[in-house]
Structures are given as structure tokens and as C-alpha cells.
C-alpha positions in Angstrom: 100.6 120.8 114.2 100.9 120.0 117.9 100.6 116.3 118.8 97.5 115.7 121.0 97.2 111.9 120.8 99.6 109.0 121.1 99.7 106.9 119.2 98.4 108.9 116.4 101.1 110.9 114.6 103.7 108.7 112.9 106.8 110.3 111.6 107.7 109.1 108.1 111.4 110.0 108.7 112.1 108.6 112.1 109.5 105.7 111.8 108.4 106.5 115.4 105.3 107.9 117.1 105.6 111.6 117.9 105.3 112.5 121.6 102.4 114.4 123.1 103.0 118.2 122.7 105.7 117.6 120.1 105.4 119.7 116.9 105.0 117.9 113.5 104.8 119.1 110.0 102.1 117.7 107.7 103.1 117.6 104.0 101.9 115.8 100.9 104.0 112.8 99.8 103.9 110.7 96.6 104.6 107.2 98.0 103.6 105.0 95.1 105.2 106.2 91.9 104.1 103.7 89.3 102.5 103.8 85.9 99.7 101.5 87.2 96.3 102.7 88.3 97.5 102.2 91.9 99.8 105.3 91.9 99.1 107.3 95.0 100.0 110.2 97.2 98.8 111.4 100.6 99.6 113.3 103.7 102.5 112.4 106.0 103.8 113.7 109.3 107.4 114.7 109.9 108.8 115.4 113.4 111.1 118.5 113.6 114.8 117.9 113.9 114.8 114.1 113.5 117.2 111.9 111.6 116.1 109.3 109.1 115.8 105.9 110.7 118.2 103.3 109.3 116.7 99.8 109.7 118.7 96.6 109.8 117.7 93.8 107.4 114.4 92.3 108.6 114.0 94.9 111.4 110.4 95.9 112.0 109.9 99.4 113.6 107.9 99.4 116.8 105.3 101.7 115.3 104.1 98.7 113.2 103.4 96.5 116.2 100.5 98.3 118.0 97.9 99.6 115.6 95.4 98.3 113.0 97.3 98.1 109.7 96.6 97.5 106.0 99.1 95.4 104.1 99.1 95.8 100.3 101.3 93.5 98.1 102.2 94.7 94.6 103.9 93.0 91.7 106.7 94.6 89.7 104.2 96.5 87.5 102.7 98.2 90.5 99.5 96.1 90.5 98.0 95.2 93.9 97.8 91.4 94.1 97.2 90.9 97.9 95.5 93.0 100.6 95.2 92.1 104.3 94.1 94.1 107.3 95.5 93.0 110.7 95.8 94.4 114.2 99.6 95.0 113.8 100.7 92.5 116.5 101.4 90.0 113.7 103.3 92.3 111.3 106.2 89.9 110.7 103.8 87.0 109.9 101.7 89.2 107.5 104.8 90.3 105.6 106.0 86.6 105.3 102.5 85.5 104.2 102.3 88.2 101.5 105.9 87.4 100.3 105.0 83.7 100.0 103.3 84.8 96.8 106.2 84.8 94.3 104.7 87.6 92.2 104.9 90.1 95.1 107.8 92.5 94.7 107.0 94.9 97.5 104.4 95.7 100.2 103.0 99.0 101.4 101.8 99.2 105.0 99.2 101.8 105.9 97.3 102.7 109.0 94.0 101.0 108.5 91.6 103.5 109.9 92.9 106.8 108.5 94.6 105.0 105.6 97.9 107.0 106.0 100.9 105.4 104.3 103.5 104.1 106.8 106.3 102.5 104.8 107.3 100.2 102.0 108.8 96.7 102.5 111.0 95.3 99.7 111.7 91.7 98.9 115.4 91.0 99.2 116.7 88.8 96.4 119.9 86.9 96.7 
């Protein structure tokens, strides 16, 4: 597909918005492999020729700071315990708020309107 809107095409590998005119590949992706009823898969975009983004501890990619997002907190068994929608300008605060619940093991962040999966945030223990 050719990118015709920015923001609009998030690359799951580079964790960046694709540029206008850039070519992206749309593939199915199983992003929540769990035995709970919340198992899920969906479409994801990948930019051609990009390297996987390596994030530092507590680094939040820019793509999570300028769009309406859905934050979903899960326990170790893959059961959703917390769900929050936010404009994305408070991403760090929403993550901290969800992790304030001790039973939350990880968070999935989705684009709120189309519902596309963006990334997973894991609680660091120790």
C-alpha cells in the first residue's frame, strides 16, 4: 500500500509513522497469544527496509504521543482488568496509572479509532 495520510500508517517494526508516499506492507499479526478469551490478532503495517526499533528502559516512542489511544491492562492470565482511552498526550501517566494496580502484568496500546494494535508495555520487576 502507498501511504496517503500522516499520521495514519504506523510501522510495527520501526515504531514510527510511515511517510507520505512511502510503501508499507499490511499483514495479519497475532499480538495477544493467551489462553484467555482475550486472545487476539489483527492487521499491522510494516515499512519496507526498516530495522526493529530498540527502546531504552522507560522510553516511549513518539508515535504514542499524538493520537487517540486505548490502553488495556492485563493480568498474568491474559484477563483484561483495566481499560482507558486517552488522547495520547498523557501516555506516560496512563501507563503509570495502569501499573499502579498490582495485578497488571502488561499493557496493550491500540489506536483508539481503528483499534489497531501498536505495542505491548511490560512491567519490569526488580
